[in-house]
FIVO-852173 format. One line per field, with one value per atom (N, C-alpha, C, O): atom name; x, y, z; residue number from 1. Coordinates in nm, 3 decimals, m for minus. Example, Ala and Ser with C-alpha at 12.3 -4.5 7.8 and 13.67 -1.06 7.14 Angstrom:
! residues 2
atome [N|CA|C|O|N|CA|C|O]
X [1.319|1.230|1.320|1.424|1.285|1.367|1.290|1.341]
Y [m0.569|m0.450|m0.330|m0.332|m0.225|m0.106|0.003|0.114]
Z [0.780|0.780|0.780|0.846|0.708|0.714|0.787|0.804]
num [1|1|1|1|2|2|2|2]
This chain:
! residues 93
atome [N|CA|C|O|N|CA|C|O|N|CA|C|O|N|CA|C|O|N|CA|C|O|N|CA|C|O|N|CA|C|O|N|CA|C|O|N|CA|C|O|N|CA|C|O|N|CA|C|O|N|CA|C|O|N|CA|C|O|N|CA|C|O|N|CA|C|O|N|CA|C|O|N|CA|C|O|N|CA|C|O|N|CA|C|O|N|CA|C|O|N|CA|C|O|N|CA|C|O|N|CA|C|O|N|CA|C|O|N|CA|C|O|N|CA|C|O|N|CA|C|O|N|CA|C|O|N|CA|C|O|N|CA|C|O|N|CA|C|O|N|CA|C|O|N|CA|C|O|N|CA|C|O|N|CA|C|O|N|CA|C|O|N|CA|C|O|N|CA|C|O|N|CA|C|O|N|CA|C|O|N|CA|C|O|N|CA|C|O|N|CA|C|O|N|CA|C|O|N|CA|C|O|N|CA|C|O|N|CA|C|O|N|CA|C|O|N|CA|C|O|N|CA|C|O|N|CA|C|O|N|CA|C|O|N|CA|C|O|N|CA|C|O|N|CA|C|O|N|CA|C|O|N|CA|C|O|N|CA|C|O|N|CA|C|O|N|CA|C|O|N|CA|C|O|N|CA|C|O|N|CA|C|O|N|CA|C|O|N|CA|C|O|N|CA|C|O|N|CA|C|O|N|CA|C|O|N|CA|C|O|N|CA|C|O|N|CA|C|O|N|CA|C|O|N|CA|C|O|N|CA|C|O|N|CA|C|O|N|CA|C|O|N|CA|C|O|N|CA|C|O|N|CA|C|O|N|CA|C|O|N|CA|C|O|N|CA|C|O|N|CA|C|O|N|CA|C|O|N|CA|C|O|N|CA|C|O|N|CA|C|O|N|CA|C|O|N|CA|C|O|N|CA|C|O|N|CA|C|O|N|CA|C|O|N|CA|C|O]
X [4.765|4.884|4.846|4.802|4.870|4.864|4.985|5.079|5.004|5.112|5.096|4.997|5.192|5.194|5.272|5.394|5.213|5.320|5.263|5.148|5.369|5.354|5.229|5.175|5.174|5.062|4.952|4.961|4.845|4.727|4.627|4.539|4.645|4.548|4.604|4.539|4.711|4.736|4.679|4.666|4.652|4.570|4.691|4.761|4.717|4.826|4.751|4.633|4.837|4.794|4.905|5.010|4.888|4.985|5.009|4.919|5.131|5.198|5.314|5.377|5.333|5.441|5.557|5.538|5.692|5.821|5.839|5.892|5.791|5.781|5.729|5.787|5.621|5.531|5.593|5.583|5.655|5.712|5.810|5.805|5.913|6.041|5.965|6.000|5.852|5.795|5.743|5.754|5.687|5.637|5.747|5.731|5.876|5.974|6.022|6.034|6.044|6.073|6.017|6.067|5.878|5.794|5.756|5.670|5.835|5.802|5.695|5.666|5.620|5.470|5.521|5.430|5.631|5.654|5.767|5.849|5.779|5.871|5.913|5.983|5.855|5.912|5.942|5.878|6.040|6.072|6.091|6.169|6.025|6.040|6.065|6.012|6.144|6.193|6.112|6.151|6.029|5.981|5.967|5.928|6.023|6.037|5.921|5.824|5.913|5.799|5.757|5.837|5.637|5.597|5.611|5.638|5.592|5.612|5.750|5.766|5.872|6.014|6.095|6.118|6.148|6.241|6.369|6.437|6.395|6.517|6.487|6.579|6.373|6.345|6.258|6.191|6.259|6.187|6.097|6.127|5.995|5.924|5.941|5.988|5.922|5.950|5.811|5.715|5.793|5.692|5.745|5.864|5.626|5.660|5.556|5.456|5.559|5.436|5.447|5.552|5.331|5.310|5.265|5.151|5.351|5.311|5.192|5.099|5.168|5.077|4.937|4.841|4.937|4.811|4.777|4.694|4.856|4.837|4.842|4.806|4.887|4.866|4.994|5.091|4.984|5.107|5.107|5.006|5.223|5.274|5.317|5.410|5.297|5.391|5.401|5.308|5.525|5.562|5.566|5.643|5.459|5.421|5.472|5.508|5.484|5.556|5.465|5.362|5.517|5.483|5.374|5.282|5.383|5.289|5.203|5.085|5.238|5.143|5.105|5.184|4.995|4.945|5.004|4.927|5.139|5.197|5.263|5.263|5.323|5.440|5.557|5.583|5.641|5.737|5.852|5.846|5.946|6.028|6.190|6.218|6.289|6.415|6.497|6.437|6.626|6.704|6.756|6.734|6.803|6.809|6.918|6.907|7.006|7.139|7.091|7.154|7.001|6.970|6.876|6.899|6.769|6.674|6.750|6.724|6.844|6.903|7.003|7.032|7.054|7.098|6.977|6.984|6.872|6.796|6.735|6.702|6.716|6.684|6.760|6.721|6.894|7.005|7.008|7.052|6.972|6.980|6.896|6.934|6.724|6.670|6.692|6.591|6.813|6.874|6.786|6.739|6.764|6.724|6.813|6.842|6.867|6.963|6.940|7.017|6.816|6.788|6.657|6.580|6.636|6.515|6.513|6.621|6.395|6.365|6.360|6.298|6.400|6.391|6.314|6.354|6.222|6.120|6.161|6.182|6.170|6.181|6.059|5.991|6.039|5.934|5.969|6.081|5.878|5.949|5.907|5.948]
Y [4.512|4.431|4.363|4.430|4.222|4.130|4.177|4.199|4.200|4.189|4.072|4.056|4.005|3.861|3.913|3.931|3.934|3.977|3.880|3.838|3.855|3.755|3.777|3.673|3.891|3.904|3.957|4.064|3.870|3.920|4.031|4.081|4.067|4.142|4.278|4.372|4.308|4.458|4.510|4.446|4.634|4.700|4.784|4.857|4.770|4.832|4.943|4.936|5.052|5.182|5.221|5.267|5.207|5.289|5.435|5.519|5.457|5.631|5.635|5.546|5.769|5.795|5.801|5.798|5.810|5.816|5.899|5.860|6.029|6.141|6.115|6.147|6.058|6.040|5.925|5.929|5.827|5.725|5.779|5.761|5.853|5.926|5.993|5.975|6.074|6.169|6.075|6.107|5.959|5.859|5.784|5.765|5.736|5.700|5.823|5.812|5.921|6.045|6.073|6.097|6.063|6.104|5.962|5.950|5.860|5.741|5.671|5.570|5.701|5.637|5.497|5.430|5.464|5.334|5.295|5.382|5.168|5.125|4.963|4.890|4.926|4.814|4.837|4.921|4.759|4.793|4.671|4.595|4.622|4.516|4.535|4.630|4.448|4.465|4.348|4.246|4.313|4.210|4.197|4.270|4.061|4.064|4.066|4.006|4.127|4.157|4.019|3.933|4.016|3.875|3.895|3.800|4.023|4.030|4.046|4.031|4.076|4.123|4.063|4.115|3.932|3.885|3.970|4.031|3.968|4.036|4.176|4.242|4.235|4.364|4.359|4.259|4.453|4.456|4.564|4.683|4.526|4.654|4.699|4.610|4.808|4.872|4.865|4.898|4.835|4.790|4.861|4.862|4.936|5.009|4.960|4.929|4.943|4.897|4.951|4.948|5.009|5.045|4.942|4.899|4.893|4.753|4.802|4.721|4.921|4.974|4.971|4.904|5.038|5.052|4.950|4.970|4.853|4.763|4.796|4.714|4.921|4.964|4.978|5.040|4.898|4.888|5.007|5.061|5.023|5.112|5.072|4.994|5.086|5.010|5.153|5.228|5.156|5.259|5.245|5.170|5.339|5.341|5.445|5.547|5.429|5.540|5.670|5.662|5.792|5.931|5.957|6.034|5.899|5.966|5.877|5.911|5.742|5.624|5.534|5.524|5.470|5.407|5.253|5.158|5.239|5.106|5.098|5.194|4.987|4.986|5.008|4.956|5.080|5.108|4.991|4.934|4.951|4.829|4.895|4.987|4.826|4.870|4.748|4.645|4.737|4.680|4.628|4.722|4.537|4.522|4.610|4.663|4.634|4.716|4.856|4.931|4.921|5.060|5.062|5.144|4.988|4.977|4.999|5.089|4.906|4.914|5.047|5.079|5.122|5.223|5.313|5.367|5.333|5.423|5.415|5.515|5.267|5.263|5.307|5.353|5.294|5.311|5.493|5.541|5.564|5.679|5.734|5.825|5.649|5.707|5.675|5.690|5.625|5.589|5.457|5.449|5.355|5.235|5.130|5.095|5.067|4.991|4.833|4.769|4.788|4.642|4.656|4.751|4.557|4.550|4.403|4.347|4.333|4.197|4.174|4.265|4.089|4.094|3.944|3.831|3.971|3.842|3.805|3.899|3.697|3.661|3.574|3.512|3.582|3.483|3.344|3.317|3.239|3.099|3.054|2.945]
Z [10.417|10.466|10.614|10.708|10.620|10.737|10.801|10.724|10.934|11.008|11.111|11.182|11.110|11.204|11.340|11.334|11.438|11.559|11.677|11.684|11.767|11.866|11.952|11.991|11.989|12.046|11.952|11.891|11.946|11.845|11.909|11.840|12.045|12.110|12.072|12.117|11.998|11.976|11.833|11.729|11.859|11.750|11.678|11.747|11.528|11.483|11.412|11.378|11.390|11.333|11.236|11.280|11.123|11.013|11.035|11.044|11.043|11.051|10.974|10.917|10.984|10.883|10.987|11.109|10.920|10.977|11.087|11.191|11.066|11.137|11.265|11.369|11.261|11.365|11.472|11.594|11.397|11.487|11.568|11.690|11.508|11.569|11.709|11.826|11.661|11.774|11.886|12.004|11.848|11.952|12.039|12.160|11.956|12.059|12.154|12.276|12.094|12.185|12.309|12.419|12.258|12.402|12.476|12.563|12.424|12.519|12.475|12.540|12.371|12.359|12.267|12.218|12.250|12.193|12.291|12.319|12.347|12.433|12.392|12.462|12.264|12.236|12.075|12.014|12.012|11.854|11.792|11.849|11.658|11.615|11.464|11.408|11.396|11.283|11.206|11.263|11.116|11.091|10.896|10.805|10.908|10.724|10.651|10.696|10.539|10.461|10.382|10.344|10.370|10.300|10.159|10.086|10.108|9.947|9.915|9.794|9.986|9.946|10.045|10.154|9.999|10.070|10.114|10.031|10.238|10.290|10.317|10.366|10.293|10.340|10.470|10.497|10.536|10.691|10.727|10.712|10.770|10.817|10.943|11.014|11.004|11.157|11.227|11.157|11.326|11.404|11.527|11.556|11.615|11.758|11.820|11.754|11.964|12.063|12.182|12.246|12.225|12.352|12.440|12.428|12.536|12.606|12.685|12.684|12.757|12.863|12.783|12.821|12.685|12.625|12.489|12.400|12.504|12.374|12.241|12.156|12.209|12.084|12.012|12.055|11.862|11.793|11.655|11.610|11.617|11.515|11.400|11.421|11.285|11.182|11.066|11.036|11.022|10.964|10.818|10.757|10.755|10.612|10.541|10.599|10.389|10.310|10.345|10.412|10.289|10.339|10.242|10.269|10.135|9.981|9.974|9.961|9.982|9.957|10.069|10.162|10.071|10.217|10.199|10.187|10.197|10.190|10.312|10.389|10.342|10.464|10.412|10.304|10.470|10.428|10.448|10.557|10.369|10.395|10.382|10.305|10.475|10.454|10.448|10.479|10.414|10.418|10.586|10.662|10.643|10.791|10.827|10.938|10.768|10.804|10.784|10.860|10.708|10.729|10.832|10.921|10.843|10.946|11.083|11.162|11.099|11.234|11.247|11.362|11.145|11.168|11.210|11.320|11.136|11.189|11.324|11.388|11.375|11.521|11.615|11.722|11.574|11.656|11.665|11.770|11.583|11.559|11.666|11.740|11.676|11.777|11.898|11.968|11.971|12.093|12.132|12.246|12.039|12.080|12.069|11.955|12.172|12.159|12.113|12.043|12.168|12.168|12.075|12.090|11.977|11.900|11.866|11.845|11.858|11.792|11.644|11.589|11.566|11.455|11.410|11.440|11.349|11.311|11.153|11.076|11.115|10.999|10.970|11.053|10.803|10.770|10.759|10.716|10.797|10.771|10.676|10.637]
num [1|1|1|1|2|2|2|2|3|3|3|3|4|4|4|4|5|5|5|5|6|6|6|6|7|7|7|7|8|8|8|8|9|9|9|9|10|10|10|10|11|11|11|11|12|12|12|12|13|13|13|13|14|14|14|14|15|15|15|15|16|16|16|16|17|17|17|17|18|18|18|18|19|19|19|19|20|20|20|20|21|21|21|21|22|22|22|22|23|23|23|23|24|24|24|24|25|25|25|25|26|26|26|26|27|27|27|27|28|28|28|28|29|29|29|29|30|30|30|30|31|31|31|31|32|32|32|32|33|33|33|33|34|34|34|34|35|35|35|35|36|36|36|36|37|37|37|37|38|38|38|38|39|39|39|39|40|40|40|40|41|41|41|41|42|42|42|42|43|43|43|43|44|44|44|44|45|45|45|45|46|46|46|46|47|47|47|47|48|48|48|48|49|49|49|49|50|50|50|50|51|51|51|51|52|52|52|52|53|53|53|53|54|54|54|54|55|55|55|55|56|56|56|56|57|57|57|57|58|58|58|58|59|59|59|59|60|60|60|60|61|61|61|61|62|62|62|62|63|63|63|63|64|64|64|64|65|65|65|65|66|66|66|66|67|67|67|67|68|68|68|68|69|69|69|69|70|70|70|70|71|71|71|71|72|72|72|72|73|73|73|73|74|74|74|74|75|75|75|75|76|76|76|76|77|77|77|77|78|78|78|78|79|79|79|79|80|80|80|80|81|81|81|81|82|82|82|82|83|83|83|83|84|84|84|84|85|85|85|85|86|86|86|86|87|87|87|87|88|88|88|88|89|89|89|89|90|90|90|90|91|91|91|91|92|92|92|92|93|93|93|93]
């Protein structure tokens, strides 16, 4: 699946939700984005970026190698529980 992000020089890795949480807590992710799915309208994927190393992380399902998607209200609750107060939302045009 192709992920469109504002900066094309970032390399994305698909990781599970637990690894994403660990990276946020350890400071390995310092910017978070919610990007609308190309396949499911009104569903969003969670992306995290380490701006220093220019490495991005996308959350995938635990049992299958597909991007995990959330409704925006559920995703924002998850992000807030991680202590992140600000995140960007990107919609498909």
